[in-house]
N, CA, C and O atoms as a CHARMM CRD file, in Angstrom:
* protein
*
  344
    1    1 UNK  N      3.55900   9.69400  -6.82500 PROA 1      0.00000
    2    1 UNK  CA     4.85200   9.18400  -6.49100 PROA 1      0.00000
    3    1 UNK  C      5.45800   8.57300  -7.74700 PROA 1      0.00000
    4    1 UNK  O      4.76100   7.95200  -8.54900 PROA 1      0.00000
    5    2 UNK  N      6.74000   8.75500  -7.90300 PROA 2      0.00000
    6    2 UNK  CA     7.41900   8.20400  -9.06500 PROA 2      0.00000
    7    2 UNK  C      8.34400   7.08200  -8.64300 PROA 2      0.00000
    8    2 UNK  O      9.02600   7.16100  -7.62100 PROA 2      0.00000
    9    3 UNK  N      8.35200   6.03900  -9.45100 PROA 3      0.00000
   10    3 UNK  CA     9.29100   4.94400  -9.26800 PROA 3      0.00000
   11    3 UNK  C     10.34700   5.07900 -10.35200 PROA 3      0.00000
   12    3 UNK  O     10.37000   6.06500 -11.08900 PROA 3      0.00000
   13    4 UNK  N     11.20000   4.10600 -10.44300 PROA 4      0.00000
   14    4 UNK  CA    12.25500   4.12900 -11.45500 PROA 4      0.00000
   15    4 UNK  C     11.68200   4.24700 -12.86600 PROA 4      0.00000
   16    4 UNK  O     12.22800   4.96300 -13.70600 PROA 4      0.00000
   17    5 UNK  N     10.57300   3.53700 -13.12100 PROA 5      0.00000
   18    5 UNK  CA    10.02900   3.54200 -14.48300 PROA 5      0.00000
   19    5 UNK  C      8.53100   3.80100 -14.55500 PROA 5      0.00000
   20    5 UNK  O      7.96900   3.79600 -15.65000 PROA 5      0.00000
   21    6 UNK  N      7.87400   4.02400 -13.43800 PROA 6      0.00000
   22    6 UNK  CA     6.42400   4.22200 -13.42100 PROA 6      0.00000
   23    6 UNK  C      6.04500   5.37000 -12.49600 PROA 6      0.00000
   24    6 UNK  O      6.87900   5.93800 -11.79100 PROA 6      0.00000
   25    7 UNK  N      4.77700   5.68500 -12.52500 PROA 7      0.00000
   26    7 UNK  CA     4.22900   6.67200 -11.60600 PROA 7      0.00000
   27    7 UNK  C      3.05800   6.03400 -10.87200 PROA 7      0.00000
   28    7 UNK  O      2.25900   5.31600 -11.47400 PROA 7      0.00000
   29    8 UNK  N      2.95800   6.29400  -9.57800 PROA 8      0.00000
   30    8 UNK  CA     1.85800   5.76300  -8.78500 PROA 8      0.00000
   31    8 UNK  C      0.97300   6.92800  -8.37000 PROA 8      0.00000
   32    8 UNK  O      1.40200   7.82800  -7.64800 PROA 8      0.00000
   33    9 UNK  N     -0.27500   6.89600  -8.84200 PROA 9      0.00000
   34    9 UNK  CA    -1.25600   7.92100  -8.50600 PROA 9      0.00000
   35    9 UNK  C     -2.20400   7.34000  -7.46600 PROA 9      0.00000
   36    9 UNK  O     -2.60000   6.17800  -7.55800 PROA 9      0.00000
   37   10 UNK  N     -2.56600   8.15300  -6.47700 PROA 10     0.00000
   38   10 UNK  CA    -3.47200   7.64500  -5.45300 PROA 10     0.00000
   39   10 UNK  C     -4.29500   8.76200  -4.85000 PROA 10     0.00000
   40   10 UNK  O     -3.90600   9.93000  -4.84900 PROA 10     0.00000
   41   11 UNK  N     -5.44500   8.36400  -4.34000 PROA 11     0.00000
   42   11 UNK  CA    -6.30900   9.25500  -3.58500 PROA 11     0.00000
   43   11 UNK  C     -7.15000   8.39200  -2.64700 PROA 11     0.00000
   44   11 UNK  O     -7.36400   7.21000  -2.91300 PROA 11     0.00000
   45   12 UNK  N     -7.61600   8.96900  -1.57200 PROA 12     0.00000
   46   12 UNK  CA    -8.49100   8.25900  -0.63000 PROA 12     0.00000
   47   12 UNK  C     -9.66500   9.16800  -0.30000 PROA 12     0.00000
   48   12 UNK  O     -9.54400  10.39300  -0.32400 PROA 12     0.00000
   49   13 UNK  N    -10.80400   8.55300   0.00800 PROA 13     0.00000
   50   13 UNK  CA   -11.99700   9.35500   0.28400 PROA 13     0.00000
   51   13 UNK  C    -12.97000   8.57800   1.15300 PROA 13     0.00000
   52   13 UNK  O    -12.89500   7.35400   1.26100 PROA 13     0.00000
   53   14 UNK  N    -13.88900   9.31700   1.77300 PROA 14     0.00000
   54   14 UNK  CA   -14.98500   8.72900   2.54100 PROA 14     0.00000
   55   14 UNK  C    -16.26300   8.98800   1.75600 PROA 14     0.00000
   56   14 UNK  O    -16.54300  10.12100   1.36400 PROA 14     0.00000
   57   15 UNK  N    -17.03000   7.93400   1.53300 PROA 15     0.00000
   58   15 UNK  CA   -18.26800   8.06200   0.76700 PROA 15     0.00000
   59   15 UNK  C    -19.40300   8.57900   1.65600 PROA 15     0.00000
   60   15 UNK  O    -19.24700   8.71300   2.87000 PROA 15     0.00000
   61   16 UNK  N    -20.52400   8.86200   1.04000 PROA 16     0.00000
   62   16 UNK  CA   -21.67300   9.40000   1.77500 PROA 16     0.00000
   63   16 UNK  C    -22.17500   8.41500   2.83600 PROA 16     0.00000
   64   16 UNK  O    -22.73300   8.82700   3.85300 PROA 16     0.00000
   65   17 UNK  N    -21.97800   7.12600   2.59800 PROA 17     0.00000
   66   17 UNK  CA   -22.40300   6.13300   3.59100 PROA 17     0.00000
   67   17 UNK  C    -21.32700   5.85300   4.63800 PROA 17     0.00000
   68   17 UNK  O    -21.42400   4.88300   5.38900 PROA 17     0.00000
   69   18 UNK  N    -20.29200   6.71600   4.68400 PROA 18     0.00000
   70   18 UNK  CA   -19.21400   6.70900   5.68500 PROA 18     0.00000
   71   18 UNK  C    -18.23600   5.54100   5.52700 PROA 18     0.00000
   72   18 UNK  O    -17.54400   5.18600   6.48100 PROA 18     0.00000
   73   19 UNK  N    -18.17200   4.94500   4.34200 PROA 19     0.00000
   74   19 UNK  CA   -17.16600   3.93300   4.06300 PROA 19     0.00000
   75   19 UNK  C    -15.95400   4.61300   3.44200 PROA 19     0.00000
   76   19 UNK  O    -16.09900   5.60700   2.73000 PROA 19     0.00000
   77   20 UNK  N    -14.76700   4.09100   3.70400 PROA 20     0.00000
   78   20 UNK  CA   -13.52700   4.68700   3.20800 PROA 20     0.00000
   79   20 UNK  C    -12.96400   3.83900   2.08000 PROA 20     0.00000
   80   20 UNK  O    -12.97300   2.60900   2.13500 PROA 20     0.00000
   81   21 UNK  N    -12.47100   4.53100   1.05000 PROA 21     0.00000
   82   21 UNK  CA   -11.89900   3.86300  -0.11600 PROA 21     0.00000
   83   21 UNK  C    -10.62800   4.57600  -0.53800 PROA 21     0.00000
   84   21 UNK  O    -10.42500   5.75200  -0.23900 PROA 21     0.00000
   85   22 UNK  N     -9.78600   3.84800  -1.23200 PROA 22     0.00000
   86   22 UNK  CA    -8.60400   4.44300  -1.85700 PROA 22     0.00000
   87   22 UNK  C     -8.57800   3.97000  -3.30300 PROA 22     0.00000
   88   22 UNK  O     -8.97900   2.84900  -3.61400 PROA 22     0.00000
   89   23 UNK  N     -8.10600   4.83500  -4.16900 PROA 23     0.00000
   90   23 UNK  CA    -7.88400   4.47500  -5.56500 PROA 23     0.00000
   91   23 UNK  C     -6.39100   4.63000  -5.80700 PROA 23     0.00000
   92   23 UNK  O     -5.83100   5.71500  -5.65200 PROA 23     0.00000
   93   24 UNK  N     -5.76100   3.53300  -6.18800 PROA 24     0.00000
   94   24 UNK  CA    -4.33000   3.52700  -6.45900 PROA 24     0.00000
   95   24 UNK  C     -4.15000   3.01800  -7.88400 PROA 24     0.00000
   96   24 UNK  O     -4.43500   1.85800  -8.18200 PROA 24     0.00000
   97   25 UNK  N     -3.67500   3.89500  -8.75500 PROA 25     0.00000
   98   25 UNK  CA    -3.50300   3.55500 -10.16900 PROA 25     0.00000
   99   25 UNK  C     -4.74100   2.85100 -10.72900 PROA 25     0.00000
  100   25 UNK  O     -4.64700   1.78100 -11.33000 PROA 25     0.00000
  101   26 UNK  N     -5.87800   3.46400 -10.52300 PROA 26     0.00000
  102   26 UNK  CA    -7.16300   3.02200 -11.04400 PROA 26     0.00000
  103   26 UNK  C     -7.67900   1.72300 -10.41400 PROA 26     0.00000
  104   26 UNK  O     -8.62500   1.12800 -10.93000 PROA 26     0.00000
  105   27 UNK  N     -7.07900   1.27900  -9.31500 PROA 27     0.00000
  106   27 UNK  CA    -7.56600   0.11100  -8.58900 PROA 27     0.00000
  107   27 UNK  C     -8.24600   0.59200  -7.31200 PROA 27     0.00000
  108   27 UNK  O     -7.68500   1.39400  -6.56500 PROA 27     0.00000
  109   28 UNK  N     -9.45300   0.09800  -7.06700 PROA 28     0.00000
  110   28 UNK  CA   -10.23400   0.52100  -5.91500 PROA 28     0.00000
  111   28 UNK  C     -9.97800  -0.42400  -4.73400 PROA 28     0.00000
  112   28 UNK  O    -10.05600  -1.64500  -4.87000 PROA 28     0.00000
  113   29 UNK  N     -9.67200   0.16700  -3.57800 PROA 29     0.00000
  114   29 UNK  CA    -9.43100  -0.58700  -2.34900 PROA 29     0.00000
  115   29 UNK  C    -10.43700  -0.14400  -1.29900 PROA 29     0.00000
  116   29 UNK  O    -10.60500   1.05200  -1.06400 PROA 29     0.00000
  117   30 UNK  N    -11.09900  -1.08900  -0.67400 PROA 30     0.00000
  118   30 UNK  CA   -12.00800  -0.81600   0.43300 PROA 30     0.00000
  119   30 UNK  C    -11.15600  -0.75400   1.69700 PROA 30     0.00000
  120   30 UNK  O    -10.60300  -1.77100   2.11600 PROA 30     0.00000
  121   31 UNK  N    -11.04400   0.40700   2.30100 PROA 31     0.00000
  122   31 UNK  CA   -10.16100   0.59200   3.44300 PROA 31     0.00000
  123   31 UNK  C    -10.67600  -0.04500   4.72700 PROA 31     0.00000
  124   31 UNK  O     -9.97600  -0.04500   5.74000 PROA 31     0.00000
  125   32 UNK  N    -11.89500  -0.58900   4.69900 PROA 32     0.00000
  126   32 UNK  CA   -12.37300  -1.37000   5.84700 PROA 32     0.00000
  127   32 UNK  C    -11.60500  -2.69100   5.92900 PROA 32     0.00000
  128   32 UNK  O    -11.50500  -3.28700   7.00100 PROA 32     0.00000
  129   33 UNK  N    -11.07300  -3.14200   4.81200 PROA 33     0.00000
  130   33 UNK  CA   -10.30100  -4.38200   4.76900 PROA 33     0.00000
  131   33 UNK  C     -8.89000  -4.15500   5.30100 PROA 33     0.00000
  132   33 UNK  O     -8.31100  -5.03400   5.94000 PROA 33     0.00000
  133   34 UNK  N     -8.34500  -2.98000   5.03600 PROA 34     0.00000
  134   34 UNK  CA    -7.01200  -2.64500   5.50300 PROA 34     0.00000
  135   34 UNK  C     -6.65200  -1.23400   5.09600 PROA 34     0.00000
  136   34 UNK  O     -6.97000  -0.80100   3.98800 PROA 34     0.00000
  137   35 UNK  N     -5.98800  -0.51400   5.98600 PROA 35     0.00000
  138   35 UNK  CA    -5.68200   0.89600   5.73000 PROA 35     0.00000
  139   35 UNK  C     -4.30200   1.11400   5.13600 PROA 35     0.00000
  140   35 UNK  O     -3.97500   2.23000   4.73200 PROA 35     0.00000
  141   36 UNK  N     -3.48800   0.06800   5.07400 PROA 36     0.00000
  142   36 UNK  CA    -2.15000   0.20200   4.48900 PROA 36     0.00000
  143   36 UNK  C     -2.14600  -0.55300   3.16700 PROA 36     0.00000
  144   36 UNK  O     -2.50400  -1.73000   3.11200 PROA 36     0.00000
  145   37 UNK  N     -1.74200   0.12900   2.10700 PROA 37     0.00000
  146   37 UNK  CA    -1.65400  -0.48900   0.78700 PROA 37     0.00000
  147   37 UNK  C     -0.21700  -0.35700   0.31900 PROA 37     0.00000
  148   37 UNK  O      0.30100   0.74700   0.15200 PROA 37     0.00000
  149   38 UNK  N      0.41400  -1.49600   0.11000 PROA 38     0.00000
  150   38 UNK  CA     1.78600  -1.52000  -0.37900 PROA 38     0.00000
  151   38 UNK  C      1.76700  -1.80300  -1.87800 PROA 38     0.00000
  152   38 UNK  O      0.99200  -2.63200  -2.35500 PROA 38     0.00000
  153   39 UNK  N      2.62400  -1.10700  -2.60900 PROA 39     0.00000
  154   39 UNK  CA     2.71500  -1.27300  -4.05500 PROA 39     0.00000
  155   39 UNK  C      4.14000  -1.66200  -4.40900 PROA 39     0.00000
  156   39 UNK  O      5.09400  -1.02700  -3.96200 PROA 39     0.00000
  157   40 UNK  N      4.28100  -2.70800  -5.21300 PROA 40     0.00000
  158   40 UNK  CA     5.60200  -3.15200  -5.67000 PROA 40     0.00000
  159   40 UNK  C      5.61300  -3.14700  -7.19600 PROA 40     0.00000
  160   40 UNK  O      4.96700  -3.99000  -7.81900 PROA 40     0.00000
  161   41 UNK  N      6.34300  -2.20400  -7.80900 PROA 41     0.00000
  162   41 UNK  CA     6.45200  -2.20100  -9.26800 PROA 41     0.00000
  163   41 UNK  C      7.25900  -3.41500  -9.72600 PROA 41     0.00000
  164   41 UNK  O      8.22600  -3.81700  -9.08100 PROA 41     0.00000
  165   42 UNK  N      6.84100  -3.98400 -10.84800 PROA 42     0.00000
  166   42 UNK  CA     7.53000  -5.14500 -11.40200 PROA 42     0.00000
  167   42 UNK  C      8.31400  -4.74400 -12.65200 PROA 42     0.00000
  168   42 UNK  O      8.03800  -3.71700 -13.27100 PROA 42     0.00000
  169   43 UNK  N      9.27100  -5.55200 -13.00300 PROA 43     0.00000
  170   43 UNK  CA    10.12500  -5.27200 -14.16000 PROA 43     0.00000
  171   43 UNK  C      9.34200  -5.22500 -15.46200 PROA 43     0.00000
  172   43 UNK  O      9.74400  -4.53600 -16.39900 PROA 43     0.00000
  173   44 UNK  N      8.21700  -5.95600 -15.53500 PROA 44     0.00000
  174   44 UNK  CA     7.42300  -5.97800 -16.76700 PROA 44     0.00000
  175   44 UNK  C      6.48400  -4.77400 -16.89300 PROA 44     0.00000
  176   44 UNK  O      5.70000  -4.69700 -17.83900 PROA 44     0.00000
  177   45 UNK  N      6.56100  -3.82900 -15.93500 PROA 45     0.00000
  178   45 UNK  CA     5.74300  -2.61000 -15.99900 PROA 45     0.00000
  179   45 UNK  C      4.45000  -2.69100 -15.20700 PROA 45     0.00000
  180   45 UNK  O      3.78000  -1.67500 -15.02300 PROA 45     0.00000
  181   46 UNK  N      4.08400  -3.87100 -14.73600 PROA 46     0.00000
  182   46 UNK  CA     2.88100  -4.00300 -13.92300 PROA 46     0.00000
  183   46 UNK  C      3.21100  -3.69200 -12.46100 PROA 46     0.00000
  184   46 UNK  O      4.37000  -3.48500 -12.10000 PROA 46     0.00000
  185   47 UNK  N      2.17700  -3.66500 -11.64100 PROA 47     0.00000
  186   47 UNK  CA     2.38100  -3.39300 -10.22600 PROA 47     0.00000
  187   47 UNK  C      1.58400  -4.38800  -9.39700 PROA 47     0.00000
  188   47 UNK  O      0.43800  -4.70900  -9.71400 PROA 47     0.00000
  189   48 UNK  N      2.20500  -4.86400  -8.34200 PROA 48     0.00000
  190   48 UNK  CA     1.55300  -5.74600  -7.38400 PROA 48     0.00000
  191   48 UNK  C      1.11200  -4.90900  -6.19600 PROA 48     0.00000
  192   48 UNK  O      1.72000  -3.88500  -5.88400 PROA 48     0.00000
  193   49 UNK  N      0.05000  -5.35300  -5.53800 PROA 49     0.00000
  194   49 UNK  CA    -0.40700  -4.62500  -4.35300 PROA 49     0.00000
  195   49 UNK  C     -0.67100  -5.60300  -3.22200 PROA 49     0.00000
  196   49 UNK  O     -0.99800  -6.76900  -3.44300 PROA 49     0.00000
  197   50 UNK  N     -0.52100  -5.10000  -2.01100 PROA 50     0.00000
  198   50 UNK  CA    -0.79500  -5.86200  -0.79700 PROA 50     0.00000
  199   50 UNK  C     -1.48900  -4.91800   0.17200 PROA 50     0.00000
  200   50 UNK  O     -0.96100  -3.85900   0.51000 PROA 50     0.00000
  201   51 UNK  N     -2.67100  -5.30900   0.61200 PROA 51     0.00000
  202   51 UNK  CA    -3.45000  -4.48800   1.53300 PROA 51     0.00000
  203   51 UNK  C     -3.38300  -5.11000   2.92300 PROA 51     0.00000
  204   51 UNK  O     -3.65900  -6.29700   3.10000 PROA 51     0.00000
  205   52 UNK  N     -3.01100  -4.28700   3.91200 PROA 52     0.00000
  206   52 UNK  CA    -2.83900  -4.76000   5.28400 PROA 52     0.00000
  207   52 UNK  C     -3.73200  -3.98300   6.23900 PROA 52     0.00000
  208   52 UNK  O     -3.94500  -2.78100   6.07900 PROA 52     0.00000
  209   53 UNK  N     -4.24300  -4.68500   7.22100 PROA 53     0.00000
  210   53 UNK  CA    -5.05700  -4.03400   8.24200 PROA 53     0.00000
  211   53 UNK  C     -4.15300  -3.32500   9.24000 PROA 53     0.00000
  212   53 UNK  O     -3.04800  -3.78800   9.52200 PROA 53     0.00000
  213   54 UNK  N     -4.61500  -2.22100   9.76500 PROA 54     0.00000
  214   54 UNK  CA    -3.88500  -1.49300  10.79700 PROA 54     0.00000
  215   54 UNK  C     -4.87400  -0.62300  11.56200 PROA 54     0.00000
  216   54 UNK  O     -5.92400  -0.25700  11.03300 PROA 54     0.00000
  217   55 UNK  N     -4.54600  -0.29800  12.78900 PROA 55     0.00000
  218   55 UNK  CA    -5.42600   0.59400  13.55000 PROA 55     0.00000
  219   55 UNK  C     -5.29000   2.03100  13.05100 PROA 55     0.00000
  220   55 UNK  O     -4.35900   2.35200  12.31200 PROA 55     0.00000
  221   56 UNK  N     -6.20600   2.87700  13.45200 PROA 56     0.00000
  222   56 UNK  CA    -6.07800   4.30400  13.15700 PROA 56     0.00000
  223   56 UNK  C     -4.94300   4.84100  14.01800 PROA 56     0.00000
  224   56 UNK  O     -4.91900   4.62300  15.22900 PROA 56     0.00000
  225   57 UNK  N     -3.99300   5.55000  13.38400 PROA 57     0.00000
  226   57 UNK  CA    -2.79300   6.01800  14.08100 PROA 57     0.00000
  227   57 UNK  C     -2.48900   7.46600  13.72000 PROA 57     0.00000
  228   57 UNK  O     -2.94700   7.98000  12.69900 PROA 57     0.00000
  229   58 UNK  N     -1.70300   8.11300  14.58300 PROA 58     0.00000
  230   58 UNK  CA    -1.18900   9.44300  14.26500 PROA 58     0.00000
  231   58 UNK  C     -0.07300   9.27100  13.23300 PROA 58     0.00000
  232   58 UNK  O      0.36100   8.14900  12.97200 PROA 58     0.00000
  233   59 UNK  N      0.38900  10.36700  12.64900 PROA 59     0.00000
  234   59 UNK  CA     1.45000  10.27200  11.63900 PROA 59     0.00000
  235   59 UNK  C      2.74100   9.72700  12.24600 PROA 59     0.00000
  236   59 UNK  O      3.45400   8.97100  11.58700 PROA 59     0.00000
  237   60 UNK  N      3.05600  10.09500  13.48400 PROA 60     0.00000
  238   60 UNK  CA     4.24800   9.55800  14.15300 PROA 60     0.00000
  239   60 UNK  C      4.12400   8.04900  14.36600 PROA 60     0.00000
  240   60 UNK  O      5.07600   7.30100  14.14400 PROA 60     0.00000
  241   61 UNK  N      2.95200   7.61800  14.79500 PROA 61     0.00000
  242   61 UNK  CA     2.72100   6.18900  15.00100 PROA 61     0.00000
  243   61 UNK  C      2.76700   5.43000  13.68300 PROA 61     0.00000
  244   61 UNK  O      3.25800   4.30300  13.62400 PROA 61     0.00000
  245   62 UNK  N      2.25600   6.04900  12.63100 PROA 62     0.00000
  246   62 UNK  CA     2.26000   5.42300  11.31200 PROA 62     0.00000
  247   62 UNK  C      3.68500   5.18700  10.83700 PROA 62     0.00000
  248   62 UNK  O      4.00000   4.09700  10.36000 PROA 62     0.00000
  249   63 UNK  N      4.54800   6.18200  10.95700 PROA 63     0.00000
  250   63 UNK  CA     5.95000   6.03300  10.54900 PROA 63     0.00000
  251   63 UNK  C      6.60900   4.87200  11.28800 PROA 63     0.00000
  252   63 UNK  O      7.31500   4.06900  10.67800 PROA 63     0.00000
  253   64 UNK  N      6.38600   4.78200  12.58600 PROA 64     0.00000
  254   64 UNK  CA     6.97000   3.70500  13.39400 PROA 64     0.00000
  255   64 UNK  C      6.41200   2.35400  12.95800 PROA 64     0.00000
  256   64 UNK  O      7.15700   1.38300  12.82600 PROA 64     0.00000
  257   65 UNK  N      5.10900   2.29700  12.73500 PROA 65     0.00000
  258   65 UNK  CA     4.44700   1.05300  12.32900 PROA 65     0.00000
  259   65 UNK  C      4.98300   0.57000  10.97500 PROA 65     0.00000
  260   65 UNK  O      5.23000  -0.62300  10.80200 PROA 65     0.00000
  261   66 UNK  N      5.15800   1.46300  10.04100 PROA 66     0.00000
  262   66 UNK  CA     5.66500   1.09400   8.71400 PROA 66     0.00000
  263   66 UNK  C      7.10300   0.58600   8.80300 PROA 66     0.00000
  264   66 UNK  O      7.45400  -0.39000   8.14000 PROA 66     0.00000
  265   67 UNK  N      7.92900   1.23100   9.60800 PROA 67     0.00000
  266   67 UNK  CA     9.30700   0.74600   9.79900 PROA 67     0.00000
  267   67 UNK  C      9.30500  -0.66300  10.38600 PROA 67     0.00000
  268   67 UNK  O     10.11100  -1.50400   9.98700 PROA 67     0.00000
  269   68 UNK  N      8.40500  -0.92100  11.32700 PROA 68     0.00000
  270   68 UNK  CA     8.30400  -2.25800  11.91000 PROA 68     0.00000
  271   68 UNK  C      7.85300  -3.27600  10.85900 PROA 68     0.00000
  272   68 UNK  O      8.37600  -4.38900  10.80700 PROA 68     0.00000
  273   69 UNK  N      6.88500  -2.89400  10.02500 PROA 69     0.00000
  274   69 UNK  CA     6.41900  -3.79400   8.97100 PROA 69     0.00000
  275   69 UNK  C      7.54000  -4.13800   8.00100 PROA 69     0.00000
  276   69 UNK  O      7.71100  -5.29800   7.62400 PROA 69     0.00000
  277   70 UNK  N      8.29700  -3.13500   7.60200 PROA 70     0.00000
  278   70 UNK  CA     9.36800  -3.34900   6.62400 PROA 70     0.00000
  279   70 UNK  C     10.52200  -4.16000   7.19400 PROA 70     0.00000
  280   70 UNK  O     11.24100  -4.82300   6.44600 PROA 70     0.00000
  281   71 UNK  N     10.70300  -4.11600   8.49900 PROA 71     0.00000
  282   71 UNK  CA    11.82300  -4.81500   9.09500 PROA 71     0.00000
  283   71 UNK  C     11.49700  -6.16200   9.71200 PROA 71     0.00000
  284   71 UNK  O     12.37400  -7.01900   9.83000 PROA 71     0.00000
  285   72 UNK  N     10.24100  -6.36100  10.11000 PROA 72     0.00000
  286   72 UNK  CA     9.91900  -7.55300  10.90200 PROA 72     0.00000
  287   72 UNK  C      8.79600  -8.42800  10.35700 PROA 72     0.00000
  288   72 UNK  O      8.58600  -9.52900  10.86600 PROA 72     0.00000
  289   73 UNK  N      8.07700  -7.98200   9.35300 PROA 73     0.00000
  290   73 UNK  CA     6.91700  -8.72500   8.88500 PROA 73     0.00000
  291   73 UNK  C      7.31000  -9.57200   7.67100 PROA 73     0.00000
  292   73 UNK  O      7.59500  -9.03900   6.59800 PROA 73     0.00000
  293   74 UNK  N      7.32200 -10.89500   7.85100 PROA 74     0.00000
  294   74 UNK  CA     7.75300 -11.78700   6.76900 PROA 74     0.00000
  295   74 UNK  C      6.90100 -11.65900   5.51400 PROA 74     0.00000
  296   74 UNK  O      7.41800 -11.75900   4.40100 PROA 74     0.00000
  297   75 UNK  N      5.59700 -11.43800   5.68300 PROA 75     0.00000
  298   75 UNK  CA     4.70200 -11.29200   4.53800 PROA 75     0.00000
  299   75 UNK  C      5.09000 -10.05700   3.71500 PROA 75     0.00000
  300   75 UNK  O      5.09300 -10.10700   2.48500 PROA 75     0.00000
  301   76 UNK  N      5.41400  -8.96200   4.38400 PROA 76     0.00000
  302   76 UNK  CA     5.80000  -7.72500   3.70900 PROA 76     0.00000
  303   76 UNK  C      7.17500  -7.87600   3.05300 PROA 76     0.00000
  304   76 UNK  O      7.37000  -7.45800   1.91200 PROA 76     0.00000
  305   77 UNK  N      8.11500  -8.46900   3.77000 PROA 77     0.00000
  306   77 UNK  CA     9.45900  -8.66500   3.21200 PROA 77     0.00000
  307   77 UNK  C      9.38900  -9.54200   1.96300 PROA 77     0.00000
  308   77 UNK  O     10.02600  -9.24100   0.95300 PROA 77     0.00000
  309   78 UNK  N      8.61200 -10.63000   2.03200 PROA 78     0.00000
  310   78 UNK  CA     8.44900 -11.51300   0.86700 PROA 78     0.00000
  311   78 UNK  C      7.77400 -10.77700  -0.29200 PROA 78     0.00000
  312   78 UNK  O      8.13700 -10.97300  -1.45200 PROA 78     0.00000
  313   79 UNK  N      6.79500  -9.93500   0.02300 PROA 79     0.00000
  314   79 UNK  CA     6.09100  -9.17000  -1.01400 PROA 79     0.00000
  315   79 UNK  C      7.06500  -8.29100  -1.79800 PROA 79     0.00000
  316   79 UNK  O      7.02000  -8.26000  -3.02800 PROA 79     0.00000
  317   80 UNK  N      7.93600  -7.58500  -1.09800 PROA 80     0.00000
  318   80 UNK  CA     8.85900  -6.66500  -1.77800 PROA 80     0.00000
  319   80 UNK  C     10.07600  -7.34600  -2.40600 PROA 80     0.00000
  320   80 UNK  O     10.68600  -6.78400  -3.31600 PROA 80     0.00000
  321   81 UNK  N     10.44000  -8.53500  -1.94300 PROA 81     0.00000
  322   81 UNK  CA    11.63200  -9.19500  -2.46600 PROA 81     0.00000
  323   81 UNK  C     11.31500 -10.28200  -3.48500 PROA 81     0.00000
  324   81 UNK  O     12.21600 -10.99200  -3.93200 PROA 81     0.00000
  325   82 UNK  N     10.06300 -10.41900  -3.85000 PROA 82     0.00000
  326   82 UNK  CA     9.65100 -11.44300  -4.80700 PROA 82     0.00000
  327   82 UNK  C     10.34200 -11.23800  -6.14900 PROA 82     0.00000
  328   82 UNK  O     10.53800 -10.10400  -6.58400 PROA 82     0.00000
  329   83 UNK  N     10.70600 -12.32500  -6.79600 PROA 83     0.00000
  330   83 UNK  CA    11.35500 -12.28600  -8.10800 PROA 83     0.00000
  331   83 UNK  C     10.49200 -11.50800  -9.10000 PROA 83     0.00000
  332   83 UNK  O      9.28200 -11.71900  -9.17500 PROA 83     0.00000
  333   84 UNK  N     11.10700 -10.62500  -9.84600 PROA 84     0.00000
  334   84 UNK  CA    10.40300  -9.83500 -10.84800 PROA 84     0.00000
  335   84 UNK  C     10.11200  -8.41200 -10.41500 PROA 84     0.00000
  336   84 UNK  O      9.77700  -7.56600 -11.24500 PROA 84     0.00000
  337   85 UNK  N     10.23800  -8.13700  -9.11600 PROA 85     0.00000
  338   85 UNK  CA    10.03900  -6.77000  -8.63200 PROA 85     0.00000
  339   85 UNK  C     11.25500  -5.91300  -8.98200 PROA 85     0.00000
  340   85 UNK  O     12.36800  -6.41800  -9.13400 PROA 85     0.00000
  341   86 UNK  N     11.02200  -4.62700  -9.10400 PROA 86     0.00000
  342   86 UNK  CA    12.12900  -3.70500  -9.35400 PROA 86     0.00000
  343   86 UNK  C     12.89700  -3.51800  -8.07000 PROA 86     0.00000
  344   86 UNK  O     13.87900  -2.77700  -8.04100 PROA 86     0.00000
């Protein structure tokens, strides 16, 4: 995915011991902690991340859940509107 000034690379996988992980721009996330990872690029070129727990959902349910998070979750709104973000 491309942002205004950066690129976000990501992949997710299940290990042999059946644990799930994601790698986002060389940062490792344990998906047992949360399956949604939000990334906010900053003006200084760095990126902030926020990992949120969510149930396993279909793609339709995921779209609805993300819209609800972006519109109603104060933690998410504050994360994206913090000073210094693009």
